[in-house]
C-alpha positions in Angstrom: 8.2 -43.6 -13.8 4.5 -43.2 -14.3 4.0 -43.1 -10.6 6.6 -40.4 -10.2 5.1 -38.3 -13.0 1.6 -38.7 -11.4 3.0 -37.7 -8.0 4.7 -34.6 -9.4 1.6 -33.5 -11.3 -0.5 -34.0 -8.2 1.9 -32.0 -6.1 1.9 -29.1 -8.5 -1.8 -29.1 -9.0 -3.1 -29.9 -5.5 -0.4 -28.6 -3.2 1.1 -25.7 -5.0 -2.1 -24.7 -6.8 -0.3 -24.1 -10.1 -3.6 -23.6 -11.9 -4.3 -20.6 -9.7 -1.0 -19.1 -11.0 -2.1 -19.7 -14.6 -5.4 -18.1 -13.8 -3.7 -15.1 -12.3 -1.5 -14.7 -15.4 -4.5 -14.8 -17.6 -6.5 -12.4 -15.5 -3.8 -9.7 -15.1 -1.1 -10.0 -17.7 -3.6 -10.9 -20.4 -6.1 -8.5 -18.9 -9.1 -10.9 -18.9 -10.1 -9.3 -15.6 -11.7 -6.3 -17.3 -12.0 -4.0 -14.2 -8.4 -4.5 -13.4 -7.2 -3.9 -17.0 -9.4 -0.9 -17.4 -8.3 0.7 -14.2 -4.6 0.0 -14.7 -4.7 1.3 -18.3 -6.5 4.5 -17.3 -4.1 5.1 -14.5 -1.1 4.7 -16.8 -2.5 6.9 -19.5 -3.5 9.6 -17.0 0.1 9.6 -15.8 1.4 9.9 -19.3 -1.1 12.7 -20.2 -0.1 14.7 -17.1 3.5 14.7 -18.3 4.9 12.2 -15.7 8.1 10.5 -16.9 6.9 7.0 -15.9 10.4 5.6 -16.3 11.6 7.8 -13.5 8.5 7.5 -11.3 8.1 3.9 -9.9 6.1 5.1 -7.0 3.5 6.7 -9.3 3.4 3.5 -11.4 2.8 1.4 -8.4 0.1 3.8 -7.2 -1.7 3.2 -10.5 -1.3 -0.6 -10.0 -2.5 -0.3 -6.4 -5.6 1.6 -7.5 -6.3 -1.1 -10.1 -5.8 -3.8 -7.5 -8.6 -2.3 -5.4 -11.0 -2.8 -8.4 -10.3 -6.5 -8.4 -9.6 -9.5 -6.3 -6.1 -9.3 -7.6 -3.3 -11.5 -6.5 -0.7 -9.4 -4.5 2.2 -11.0 -6.4 2.1 -8.1 -8.9 4.4 -5.1 -9.3 4.6 -2.6 -12.2 7.9 -1.4 -13.4 9.2 0.7 -16.3 12.5 -0.6 -17.5 14.9 1.5 -19.7 14.7 5.1 -20.8 11.6 6.8 -22.0 11.6 7.3 -25.7 9.0 9.6 -27.1 6.1 7.6 -28.4 7.5 4.3 -27.1 7.0 4.7 -23.3 4.5 1.9 -23.2 7.2 -0.5 -24.4 9.2 0.0 -21.2 6.4 -1.3 -19.0 6.7 -4.7 -17.2 4.0 -6.1 -15.0 6.0 -8.5 -12.8 4.4 -11.6 -11.3 6.4 -13.1 -8.4 6.5 -16.9 -8.4 8.1 -19.0 -5.7 10.1 -22.1 -5.9 9.2 -24.8 -6.9 6.4 -23.3 -9.0 9.0 -21.4 -11.0 10.1 -24.8 -12.5 6.8 -24.7 -14.5 6.3 -20.9 -14.8 9.7 -19.8 -15.9 11.2 -16.3 -16.3 11.1 -16.9 -20.1 7.4 -17.7 -19.9 6.8 -14.5 -17.9 8.8 -12.5 -20.4 6.5 -13.8 -23.2 3.4 -13.0 -21.1 4.8 -9.4 -20.7 5.3 -9.1 -24.5 1.5 -9.8 -24.9 0.8 -7.4 -22.0 2.6 -4.6 -23.8 0.6 -5.2 -27.0 -2.6 -5.1 -25.0 -1.6 -1.9 -23.2 -0.7 -0.3 -26.6 -4.1 -1.4 -28.0 -5.9 0.0 -25.0 -3.9 3.2 -25.4 -5.2 3.7 -28.9 -8.8 3.0 -27.8 -8.4 5.4 -24.9 -7.2 8.3 -27.1 -9.7 7.6 -29.8 -12.4 7.8 -27.2 -11.1 11.1 -25.9 -10.9 12.6 -29.3 -14.3 11.3 -30.3 -15.8 13.1 -27.2 -13.9 16.3 -28.0 -15.1 16.4 -31.6 -18.6 15.4 -30.7 -18.8 18.4 -28.3 -17.3 20.7 -31.0 -19.8 19.5 -33.6 -22.7 20.0 -31.2 -21.5 23.6 -30.5 -21.1 24.3 -34.2 -24.6 22.9 -34.9 -26.1 25.1 -32.1 -24.2 28.1 -33.4 -25.5 27.6 -37.0 -29.1 27.2 -35.8 
């Protein structure tokens, strides 16, 4: 039994490069690749700000993903989808960053595992959203305060 276990582990690690898949999940779904995460987030928020219904615009979502992929050495197994209907204020909850995994690697990296990674991805995107809008508002109010200071001088 030990020999079979060792052979299975060796096959998944050496032949199927399962560790590369885990690294890709960390880099992209957990956004540890900062350039990718920043570019993808900015693309999504720009779409939302421009009034695009991202639940009805998969081509625009994938365009944002493609732009983010150019900023990184991203694995081409990714696709971005918006599942469900857009609810005001909850549009980010509909986003799913899909990672395609082939058999037999999907024995280790299951759909349930990918679902959990996507739940974390949604939390990270929502957090980046808050930071993005705080940064925009800070810049706006900074300009206003400078103009007011100049006016009072």
